[in-house]
Structures are given as C-alpha cells and as structure tokens.
C-alpha positions as CSV (number, residue, x, y, z in Angstrom):
1,M,267.2,72.3,-75.4
2,N,265.7,75.8,-76.2
3,C,266.0,77.7,-79.4
4,L,268.8,80.3,-79.6
5,E,266.5,82.7,-81.5
6,C,263.0,82.5,-79.9
7,G,263.5,80.3,-76.8
8,G,261.1,77.7,-78.0
9,D,261.4,73.9,-77.8
10,T,263.7,72.1,-80.4
11,A,263.6,68.8,-82.0
12,V,266.7,66.7,-83.0
13,I,266.7,66.2,-86.8
14,D,270.0,64.4,-87.1
15,S,272.7,62.9,-84.8
16,R,276.2,61.8,-85.8
17,R,279.2,60.6,-83.8
18,G,282.1,62.7,-84.5
19,D,285.9,62.5,-83.7
20,G,287.0,61.5,-80.1
21,G,283.5,60.4,-79.0
22,A,281.9,63.8,-79.7
23,M,278.2,63.7,-80.7
24,S,277.1,66.3,-83.3
25,R,273.3,67.0,-83.3
26,R,271.3,69.0,-85.9
27,R,268.3,70.7,-84.2
28,K,265.3,72.6,-85.5
29,C,263.0,75.0,-83.5
30,V,259.4,73.8,-83.4
31,K,258.0,77.3,-83.0
32,C,260.2,79.5,-85.6
33,G,262.0,76.8,-87.6
34,Y,265.5,78.0,-86.9
35,R,268.2,75.4,-87.4
36,F,271.4,75.0,-85.6
37,T,274.0,72.4,-84.7
38,T,275.2,71.5,-81.2
39,V,278.3,69.3,-80.3
40,E,278.3,67.2,-77.2
41,T,281.7,66.0,-75.9
42,V,282.4,63.7,-73.0
43,L,284.7,65.2,-70.3
44,E,287.1,62.9,-68.5
45,R,285.8,62.2,-65.1
46,E,288.1,62.6,-62.1
47,P,288.6,59.5,-60.1
48,P,286.5,59.5,-57.0
49,K,288.3,60.7,-53.8
50,P,288.8,57.9,-51.3
51,K,286.4,58.2,-48.4
52,E,288.0,59.0,-45.1
53,I,287.6,56.2,-42.5
54,P,286.9,57.5,-39.1
55,P,289.0,56.2,-36.3
56,P,287.5,53.3,-34.5
57,K,285.5,54.1,-31.4
58,P,286.9,53.0,-28.0
59,P,285.1,50.0,-26.5
60,K,282.1,50.8,-24.2
61,Q,282.9,50.3,-20.4
62,V,281.3,47.2,-19.2
63,K,279.8,47.6,-15.8
64,P,280.0,44.6,-13.7
65,K,276.7,43.1,-12.7
66,P,275.9,43.3,-9.0
67,P,276.0,39.9,-7.2
68,P,272.7,38.2,-6.7
69,K,270.9,38.8,-3.5
70,P,271.2,35.7,-1.2
71,V,268.0,33.7,-1.0
72,K,267.0,32.9,2.5
73,P,266.1,29.3,2.6
74,K,262.8,28.2,4.3
75,E,263.5,26.2,7.4
76,R,260.7,24.0,6.9
77,Y,258.3,23.9,3.9
78,Y,255.3,22.8,5.9
79,D,255.4,25.4,8.7
80,D,252.0,26.7,7.7
81,F,250.6,23.3,7.5
82,E,248.1,22.3,10.1
83,E,247.8,18.6,10.9
84,E,244.0,18.9,11.2
85,D,243.8,20.1,7.7
86,Y,245.2,16.8,6.5
87,N,242.7,14.0,6.6
88,V,244.8,10.9,6.9
89,D,241.6,8.7,6.7
90,Y,240.7,10.0,3.5
91,W,244.1,9.1,1.8
92,V,244.1,5.7,3.4
93,Q,240.6,5.0,1.8
94,V,241.8,6.4,-1.6
95,E,244.7,4.0,-1.5
96,R,242.6,1.0,-0.7
97,D,240.1,1.8,-3.4
98,T,242.8,2.3,-6.1
99,E,243.2,-0.7,-8.2
100,W,246.9,-0.9,-9.1
101,D,247.6,-2.4,-12.5
102,S,250.1,-5.2,-12.1
103,R,251.1,-5.3,-15.8
C-alpha cells in the first residue's frame, strides 16, 4: 500500500482482528514516517451463477458404406503355368532322395 502523504511504500507495524472478521492494520511510511490505520473487511461473496448448459447437438448423419465391389474369381489359377516350366523328373528325384523319418 502507498503512503497517503508522500505516495511512498509502507510497512505494517501491527495487525489486529476486529469485530465481524475485520482486520485493522497500523502502517508506517518507509520514506516520510507518516503513520495511519487501515481496516480491511471481508465482503460476502455472491453465489456463483449456474452455468448454462447448451442444448445437445443433433447426431451426425451416418452415410451408408457403399457395397464392396465384386471380386471376379479366376477361372484357373494355373492358366499362366506352362507345363514345360515344370520339371517332373526333378521332383521325382527329390522325392526319392528324401529320407522320410518313420518315427
């Protein structure tokens, strides 16, 4: 708080609680030495106003998903397979050379 005479800073010398919750403070100016008393009172607070609740938002419109595109099945999976690319003799030899475990 500022001094009432010179506007300088003040220091609290004494504080006492008064009637009704009021606080009485004795202050002294640091610059000029002027002394004065302040009385602080607590004002009743007004109850807070209730917040207004906005109306609910309408639900979003859900767009239906488009149906999946039909998958065209392949007629045969080995259409691109050429018989000469498949070496039957090789696989027959592999089968003979493989030792099957009879456990």
